[in-house]
N, C-alpha and C positions, 0 to 999 in steps of 0.2 A: 504494500500500500504506500503510495507516495506521501511525503510529508506535506502537511497543510501549509499553504502560503501564509506568511505573516500578513496582518491586516492593519490599516490605519484609517481613522475616521477624519472626515472633513465637515466643518460646520458651514453655515451660509456665508460667514465673513470670508472664509477661504475660497468658497466656490465663486463668489462675486469677484474677488481679487484675481482669481485664476482665469476667469473668462473675460474680464474687462481689461483690455490692454491699456486703457487710460488710467486705471486705478494705481494709486501711489505704491501699493504693495504687490502689483502684478508680477513684476520680475522675480522678486524674492519668493513669492508663492509658487510660481511656475517652476523655478529651479528646484525648490524643495519637493514639489509634487513629482517632477521627473526623476529626482534622485530616489524617492521611495519606489517608484515604478521600476527603475533600473535595478533595484535590490530584489525585485520580484514580489514586492508587497502589493496587496490588493486593496483598492480604496473601498471604504464603507461610507455611504452617504444616506443618512436617515431621510425617509420620505418627506418629513417636515422641512428639512434643510433644503432639499432640492426644490420643493414648492416655494419656500421663502425666497430662494435665489431667483426663480422665475418671476415671482411677484416684484421683487426689487428691480431687477433688470428692465422690466416692462413698465415701471412707474417712475423711474428717475426723470428729473427734468432734462430737457434738451440741452446740450447735444448728446447726453450720455444714455438716454433711453433707447432700449432695443425694441424693435417691433416683436410682437409675440412669436411670429414664425422664426425670426432670427434667433431669439433666445431659446426656443425649443430645439432648433437645429444645433446650436452650440452645446446645449446640455446633452442631447442625444449623441452627437459625434464624439464628445469628450468622455462620456461615462457609460453609455448603454451597453457596450461590449466588455467593459472592465470592472465596473463597480457593482457591489452588492447594495441594494436599496431596501433596507429593512424598515418595518413599521413598528409601532409600539402597541403591544397587545393589552387587553384590559387589566391583567394582573400586574404588568409592569407599570401601567398608568397609575393604578391605585398605589403601588409602591412608591412611585415618584411623588405623588400627592402627599403621601404620608411623610416621606422624608422632608419635603419642602415645608410642610406645616410644622414639623418638629423644629426646623431651623428658622421658622418665622419668615419664610421667603414666599413671594408670590409674583404676580405680574409677568414680565417677560422672562423671568428666571424659570418659569414653568416649561417654556419651550427649550431652554438650555438643558434642563434636566431630562427632557424627553430625548433630545439629541444625544446626550452623554449615555443615557440608558440604552438607546438603540445601538449605538456604536459598540458598547461593551457587550451587549447580548449577541451581537453578530460576530464576536470573537476578536475584535480589534483591541490592541493593547495601548494604542496611541490615538489621541484626538488632536488634530491640528486646528488652531483657531487664532484669530487676531484678538480674541476677547478672553484671554486666559483667566483674568480676575473673576469673570462670571462663572467659569467652569470648575476652577480648582476646588471651591468649597463643596461642590455637589457631585463631583465625579465619583462613579462607583469605584470600589477598591480594585486595584490592578489596572486602572486606566490612567495612563500618563497623559497629561495635558500640557501642550507647549505651542509656541508660535512656529510657523514654518521656517 
């Protein structure tokens, strides 16, 4: 049986930077992404993060806004053949809500928790994000959180 490939997660901050060549972190994100792929690692992109990326790319002000078809093609061409796209099941959702309520966190942190949980449940040991301070306190055990 072949060894399972290592996996790394991406949140929407990395997805947007990766796909938008005008983004201040585009080059650094692209280099990091390509280095992980070159090591044979497989990307994990939670369904929420890919939807958020599509939403942001298609609602930005001109001249940065992408047409929906353009954003769709960029996401498909970059990730459809390589990435695992997990969702969050009911049990994991309740677990995330429980953890957040114990920490006194709500709002946008709910989505961060969902992303971290999905990435970890899909077997990734690393989550790349430009928002490390949001993810570090809520990352499941065994999930390393860092910038690209």
